[in-house]
C-alpha positions in Angstrom: -4.4 -23.8 -31.9 -4.9 -20.1 -32.3 -3.3 -19.2 -29.0 -0.3 -21.5 -29.8 0.1 -19.8 -33.2 0.0 -16.4 -31.6 2.5 -17.4 -28.9 4.8 -18.6 -31.7 4.3 -15.3 -33.5 5.2 -13.4 -30.3 8.4 -15.4 -30.0 9.3 -14.6 -33.6 8.7 -10.9 -33.1 10.8 -10.9 -30.0 13.7 -12.6 -31.7 13.4 -10.3 -34.7 13.3 -7.2 -32.5 16.3 -8.4 -30.5 18.3 -8.9 -33.7 17.7 -5.5 -35.3 17.4 -3.2 -32.3 20.3 -1.1 -30.9 22.0 -2.9 -28.0 20.7 -0.5 -25.3 17.1 -1.0 -26.4 17.3 -4.6 -27.4 16.0 -6.2 -24.2 13.1 -3.8 -23.7 11.9 -4.0 -27.3 12.1 -7.8 -27.4 10.2 -8.1 -24.1 7.6 -5.7 -25.3 7.1 -7.7 -28.5 6.7 -10.9 -26.5 4.3 -9.2 -24.2 2.1 -8.1 -27.0 2.1 -11.5 -28.6 1.3 -13.2 -25.3 -1.5 -10.7 -24.6 -3.1 -11.7 -27.9 -2.7 -15.4 -27.2 -4.2 -14.9 -23.7 -7.2 -13.1 -25.1 -7.9 -16.0 -27.5 -7.3 -18.7 -24.9 -9.4 -17.0 -22.3 -12.1 -16.2 -24.8 -12.3 -12.7 -23.4 -10.3 -9.6 -24.1 -11.4 -8.0 -20.8 -10.0 -10.9 -18.8 -6.6 -10.6 -20.4 -6.8 -6.8 -20.1 -7.5 -7.0 -16.4 -4.3 -9.0 -15.8 -2.3 -6.7 -18.0 -3.6 -3.6 -16.2 -2.7 -5.1 -12.8 0.7 -6.3 -14.0 1.7 -3.0 -15.6 0.4 -0.8 -12.7 2.1 -2.8 -10.0 5.4 -3.0 -11.9 5.5 0.7 -12.5 4.7 1.5 -8.9 7.2 -1.1 -7.7 9.9 0.5 -9.9 9.1 4.0 -8.5 9.2 2.6 -5.0 12.6 1.0 -5.7 13.9 4.4 -7.1 12.8 6.1 -3.9 14.0 3.3 -1.7 10.4 2.7 -0.5 10.2 -1.0 -1.1 8.6 -1.3 2.3 5.6 0.5 0.9 5.3 -1.9 -2.0 5.7 -4.9 0.3 3.0 -3.6 2.7 0.4 -2.6 0.1 -1.1 -6.1 -0.6 -1.6 -6.6 3.2 -3.2 -3.1 3.7 -5.4 -3.7 0.6 -6.8 -7.0 1.8 -7.3 -5.6 5.3 -9.1 -2.5 4.0 -11.4 -4.6 1.7 -12.1 -7.1 4.4 -12.8 -4.4 7.0 -15.1 -2.5 4.6 -17.1 -5.6 3.7 -17.3 -6.6 7.4 -18.7 -3.2 8.4 -20.8 -2.1 5.5 -21.1 -5.0 2.9 -19.5 -4.9 -0.5 -20.8 -2.2 -2.8 -19.5 0.5 -5.1 -19.8 3.0 -2.4 -17.6 1.0 -0.1 -14.6 1.7 -2.4 -14.3 5.1 -0.7 -14.0 3.5 2.7 -11.5 0.9 1.4 -9.4 3.6 -0.3 -9.4 5.8 2.8 -8.3 2.9 5.1 -5.6 1.7 2.7 -4.3 5.3 2.1 -4.2 6.0 5.9 -2.1 2.8 6.4 0.2 3.8 3.5 0.7 7.3 4.9 1.3 5.8 8.3 4.0 3.6 6.9 5.7 6.6 5.2 5.6 8.6 8.5 7.0 5.7 10.5 9.8 5.2 7.9 11.0 8.7 8.5 11.0 8.3 12.3 12.0 4.6 12.7 13.6 3.5 9.5 12.2 1.3 6.7 12.7 -2.1 8.3 10.9 -1.2 11.6 8.1 0.6 9.8 7.5 -2.3 7.4 7.3 -4.7 10.3 4.9 -2.6 12.2 2.5 -1.9 9.3 2.5 -5.4 7.9 2.0 -6.9 11.4 -1.0 -4.6 12.1 -2.5 -5.2 8.6 -2.0 -8.9 8.9 -3.6 -9.0 12.3 -6.6 -6.9 11.1 -6.9 -9.0 8.0 -7.0 -12.2 10.0 -9.8 -10.9 12.2 -11.8 -9.4 9.3 -11.5 -12.5 7.1 -12.5 -14.8 10.0 -15.6 -12.6 10.5 -16.4 -12.8 6.8 -15.8 -16.6 6.6 -18.1 -17.2 9.6 -20.8 -15.1 8.1 -21.1 -16.9 4.8 -19.0 -14.5 2.7 -16.5 -16.1 0.2 -13.0 -14.9 0.8 -11.0 -17.1 -1.7 -10.8 -14.3 -4.3 -9.0 -12.1 -1.8 -6.3 -14.6 -1.3 -5.8 -16.4 -4.7 -7.8 -14.2 -7.0 -10.5 -15.1 -9.4 -10.4 -17.9 -12.0 -9.0 -16.9 -15.4 -12.3 -17.1 -17.1 -13.9 -14.7 -14.5 -11.3 -11.9 -14.6 -12.7 -8.5 -15.8 -11.8 -4.9 -15.5 -13.5 -2.8 -12.8 -14.0 0.9 -13.2 -11.8 1.7 -10.1 -9.0 -0.5 -11.5 -9.2 1.3 -14.9 -9.0 4.7 -13.2 -6.1 3.8 -11.0 -4.2 2.2 -13.9 -4.7 5.3 -16.1 -3.5 7.6 -13.2 -0.3 5.5 -12.8 0.4 5.4 -16.5 0.1 9.2 -16.8 1.9 10.0 -13.6 5.0 7.8 -14.0 6.6 9.4 -17.1 5.6 12.9 -16.1 7.2 12.8 -12.6 9.9 10.1 -12.9 12.6 12.8 -12.9 11.3 14.3 -9.7 11.5 11.0 -8.0 15.0 10.4 -9.3 16.2 13.8 -8.0 14.6 13.2 -4.7 16.2 9.8 -4.4 19.7 11.3 -4.9 19.3 14.2 -2.5 16.0 15.3 -1.0 17.2 18.7 0.1 18.5 19.5 -3.4 15.2 18.3 -4.8 13.3 20.7 -2.5 15.5 23.6 -3.5 14.9 22.7 -7.2 11.1 23.1 -6.5 10.1 19.5 -6.1 7.3 19.1 -3.7 8.4 15.9 -2.1 5.5 15.6 0.3 3.1 15.9 -2.6 4.8 13.1 -4.6 4.9 10.9 -1.4 1.1 11.5 -1.1 0.6 10.7 -4.8 2.7 7.5 -4.5 0.7 6.3 -1.4 -2.6 7.2 -3.1 -1.7 5.2 -6.2 -0.6 2.2 -4.2 -3.9 2.3 -2.2 -6.0 2.8 -5.3 -4.7 0.0 -7.4 -4.3 -2.2 -4.4 -8.0 -2.2 -3.3 -9.2 -2.1 -7.0 -7.5 -5.4 -7.9 -7.2 -7.4 -4.7 -10.5 -9.1 -5.3 -9.7 -10.0 -8.9 -6.0 -11.0 -8.9 -5.6 -11.6 -5.2 -3.0 -10.3 -2.7 -0.6 -13.2 -3.5 -0.3 -12.0 -7.1 0.0 -8.4 -6.0 3.0 -9.3 -3.9 4.9 -10.9 -6.8 3.8 -8.3 -9.4 5.0 -5.3 -7.3 8.3 -6.8 -6.0 9.8 -9.3 -8.5 9.7 -7.3 -11.8 11.8 -4.4 -10.4 14.3 -7.0 -9.1 14.6 -8.5 -12.5 15.1 -5.1 -14.1 17.9 -4.3 -11.6 19.7 -7.4 -12.8 19.4 -6.8 -16.6 18.5 -3.1 -17.0 20.8 -0.3 -18.1 19.7 2.9 -16.4 16.5 3.9 -14.6 14.2 4.4 -17.6 15.3 1.2 -19.3 14.9 -0.6 -16.0 11.3 0.6 -15.7 10.6 -0.4 -19.3 12.0 -3.8 -18.6 10.1 -4.2 -15.4 6.8 -3.4 -17.1 7.4 -5.7 -20.0 8.5 -8.6 -17.8 5.4 -8.1 -15.6 3.0 -8.1 -18.6 4.7 -11.1 -20.3 4.7 -13.1 -17.0 1.1 -12.2 -16.2 -0.1 -13.2 -19.7 1.9 -16.5 -19.8 1.1 -17.3 -16.2 -2.6 -16.8 -16.9 -2.3 -19.1 -19.9 -0.6 -21.8 -17.9 -3.3 -21.5 -15.2 -6.0 -21.8 -17.8 -4.6 -25.0 -19.3 -3.4 -26.7 -16.1 -6.4 -25.7 -14.0 -4.3 -24.0 -11.3 -4.5 -20.7 -9.5 -3.5 -17.8 -11.7 -1.7 -16.1 -8.9 0.5 -19.1 -8.3 1.2 -19.6 -12.0 2.2 -15.9 -12.5 4.4 -16.0 -9.4 6.1 -19.2 -10.6 6.8 -17.6 -14.0 8.2 -14.4 -12.4 10.4 -16.3 -9.9 11.8 -18.4 -12.8 12.4 -15.2 -14.8 14.3 -13.7 -11.9 16.4 -16.8 -11.5 17.2 -16.8 -15.2 18.0 -13.0 -15.1 20.4 -13.5 -12.2 22.1 -16.5 -13.9 22.4 -14.5 -17.1 23.9 -11.5 -15.2 26.5 -13.7 -13.5 27.4 -15.5 -16.8 27.8 -12.1 -18.5 29.9 -10.7 -15.7 32.3 -13.7 -15.8 32.3 -13.6 -19.6 33.3 -10.0 -19.5 
């Protein structure tokens, strides 16, 4: 009852915000209001604020990084991250067992693969580099997961994530999320300038190589910190679909990033609620909500274009 009332309140807030906000901010404000209401409803339904916060952190972090990757035309890095994350985690567990100290090995392996993908993209192009990195990571993942499965280690959380009632925030995930939240608004302009003309950006004092390293490090950090909680399936949809929705409905880069983040948080919360009540995998429910949102955004954009 309480979660239903909060969800209704979220809908009312979203409609009120959409009615009174300036046109250029209407969508972002409405989605933010809905996200906040859904977050409250999720907290009540799950019986744990930390469980809801864990999903929100993952959704916001991946949507922000996905938007930055889209700005820099590095979607290949976003697509490869879930694969490199699960490979790095499985490899570290297979070699040394799962412990807090193994995060260093996981991060190093994931960062090395991300930097390798960036290097390949400059030499071979994004399509070829994506294929090579994802293929290598998928092969390594299969071998590592098979080893874990045959040695009595549960691997289900790596694939589909944990049950909604078991979600919680880890220290590495909190650190990675904070770094992403601080970095994105501070250096968005640098990424925008680099995307338009890398040579001009370098002349303007932008250290492109350093921002590439930071982007790869943040992808690696949030990837390995959340893959055992939300699963690599949810990582895929959270990093790829929200920016696609924002590109359909957003007005400008900053508005697009705001929309991407709000959509990701709202979808993560509502998907987690659906998973809780229906007893299905949270990753699948979140993915279904995001895909449905994308379909609606595309339909709305087409109707608006024909109407105009």
